[in-house]
Every structure is written in structure tokens, then in C-alpha cells.
N, C-alpha and C positions, 0 to 999 in steps of 0.2 A: 504494499499500499504505499509506504514511504517513497518508493520508486515513482509513483504516479505524481505524488505531491511535489517531489523535488527531484526531477529528472537529472539534474547536474550533481546532486549529492551522492554519497557511496551506495545507497540503495538504488538509485537510478542508474548509476554506472554498472552495478551488479546486474540489474535487469537488462541492460543493454548487452553485457556480455552473454547472457543467457540467450537472448534473441539472436545474437550472432554466432551462437553454437561453441562459444569458448568456455562455458561453464555448464555442467550438468546439475540440474536440481532434482531431488527427490521429494515428492509431496505424497499425501495420503488424502483420502476423502474427508477425514475428520479435519485436517489442516485446512483444506480448501473450503469446507463448510464454515470453519471458524473465520476465515478470511471474508467470506461472504457476509457472515453476520456483522463483522466489524464494519464493513463497507456500508451497510444499511443502517448504522447508528445515525441519529440526527445530526450529531456534530460533524459527520463527514458527508452528509448528503449535499451540503452546499459547496463542498470542495471537489466531490468526485460524482459526476452524473451517473445515474443508474445504468445507462448504456456503457460507460466506461467500465464499471464494475463487471457487468456481464462479458464484455470483451476481454478483460483481464483473465477472468475465470476460464473463458474458452482458449485463450492463448496459453495459459498456465497448463491446462489439461493436454494441449497439443505439443508444447515443448519439454514438459517434465516427464520424469518417470513416476507415474502415479501408482504407488505401492499399496499393498493391503496394510490396514492399520493393525499394529501389533496387539495381540490378545493379552490382557492381563500384564501390562508392563510393570516392571520391578520399580518400586518407590525409590527415587533418587534425588528427587527435587524438593524444594521448599513448597511449591505449588503443585499438588499432585495432578492437576490438570496438564502439566507440562511433561509428566512422565513418559507419555507416549511418544514425544518428539525425541527423546533420548533413545528409547527403544527402537524407534523407526530408523534413526540414524545408524545405530548399531547393526540392526538387522540388514540394512541396504548397503553396509560398508562405506558409508559416507566419510569424506575426508574432514568435514567440519560441519558443525551446526551454526548457522549464521543467525543471530538474534540480538536485538537490543534489550531483551527482557533480563532485568537484574536478577531475577530468580535462577536463570539459566546461567548467566555470566559468572556467578560465584562458583560453579561447579568446576572441579578439576577432574575431568574425565576424558576418555578416548571414545569417540572423536572430541576434539576441543570444541568449545563454545567461543566463537569469535563475534565481535561486533561487526556490523557492516563495514566500518572503516579498516579494522584489522583484516578482515578477509579480503578486501580490495587491495590493501597493501601487500598481503601474501600473494595474492594473484599477480599483481604488477611485479613483484620480486621474482616470482617463478617465471614470468615471461622475460624479463631481462637477464636472468641468471642462469 
């Protein structure tokens, strides 16, 4: 969502890299549903048109690996609603979990949780080095 609001910021640059095929993303139905719910909140309706939200959902389903939601994820986060993200990343062999969520960023796990800026820095370093 941040990628739509600020296309020049790190989330927008990551979204551009996904669109270009430079980054693979793994999502699940639960994650896509959560994004759809957030985009319909009143505070975002004035910022993102409903058509843009639908287009983003369609695009993400097209460019992402939409994996099965993990059953009974192990409790590892402060917010149990985030446990499925960690389980999904591990099950799919992700290199990183990209999130600005403070409950996830405090975790010291593999794969690591990286802020969008840290992920973008790592991506740029990999490309140059």
C-alpha cells in the first residue's frame, strides 16, 4: 500500500522492482485479504481509489507466488496475527520478510525481517556487488 502512496519511497521502489521482475514476492490469500481490508478503511479511501485497490490486488495475484496459508503457525511474534507471516516465509524459503511492523522488526529470526529501506539497500548492494 505504501508503494501506491509514495512511489518514489522504498516501498514504491520495491514495487517497481517486483513489476520489473527483479524481485520475487510470496503472498498468501490471508495476506491479500488483509491488504484489501486495509485499503477499504475510511482513512485510505480518499488516498487510493477503489479501482486502484482492485488493480493492485489483480496485479499482485499475477506477479506474486500466491502460496497456501500455513496451518497452525508456531507462536513467535508479539502479535499472534503476524505468526502466519513468519510461517509463510519459512515454508516458502523466503530470503527476507519485508515489513515496517514493529512487532515483526524486533524478531531475530531466519529469514530476517527487514524494513523496506533495509531491503532496498540490500537489493541495491546485491546488484552492485
